[in-house]
C-alpha positions as CSV (number, residue, x, y, z in Angstrom):
1,M,0.0,0.0,0.0
2,E,2.9,2.4,0.7
3,L,4.1,1.9,-2.8
4,T,0.7,2.9,-4.2
5,L,0.6,6.0,-2.1
6,L,4.1,6.9,-3.2
7,I,3.2,6.5,-6.9
8,G,0.0,8.5,-6.4
9,G,1.8,11.2,-4.5
10,L,4.5,11.6,-7.2
11,Q,1.8,11.8,-9.9
12,E,-0.1,14.4,-8.0
13,V,2.9,16.7,-7.8
14,G,3.9,16.2,-11.4
15,A,7.0,14.1,-10.7
16,H,6.5,12.1,-13.9
17,T,10.2,11.3,-14.4
18,Q,10.4,9.9,-10.9
19,V,7.3,7.8,-11.5
20,Q,8.8,6.5,-14.7
21,A,12.0,5.6,-12.9
22,L,10.1,3.8,-10.2
23,V,7.9,1.9,-12.6
24,A,11.0,0.9,-14.6
25,R,12.2,-1.0,-11.5
26,D,9.0,-3.3,-11.8
27,P,7.5,-2.5,-8.3
28,A,4.8,-5.1,-8.8
29,A,7.4,-7.8,-8.7
30,H,8.5,-6.8,-5.3
31,V,5.2,-6.6,-3.4
32,T,3.6,-9.3,-1.3
33,V,0.2,-10.6,-2.3
34,D,-1.0,-11.3,1.2
35,H,-2.9,-8.0,1.4
36,P,-5.5,-8.2,-1.4
37,M,-6.6,-4.6,-1.0
38,G,-3.0,-3.4,-1.4
39,V,-2.6,-5.4,-4.5
40,A,-5.8,-4.0,-6.0
41,W,-4.7,-0.5,-5.2
42,L,-1.3,-1.0,-6.8
43,I,-2.9,-2.5,-10.0
44,K,-5.3,0.5,-10.1
45,Q,-2.6,3.0,-9.7
46,M,-0.4,1.3,-12.3
47,R,-3.3,1.5,-14.8
48,V,-3.9,5.2,-13.9
49,I,-0.3,6.1,-14.7
50,G,-0.3,4.0,-17.9
51,A,2.1,1.3,-16.9
52,H,1.8,-1.8,-19.1
53,T,3.5,-5.2,-19.1
């Protein structure tokens, strides 16, 4: 969930370069899936910023 908040916060302040750098590190590969709501929020945020696999 913290990752989702970070991505969202960076987007809100217009830090697009930083978001791109973070997404390039494949953050979804480093999160645990034991918190379904956190996973759902991350997926939603990744779609909002246009991240694709």
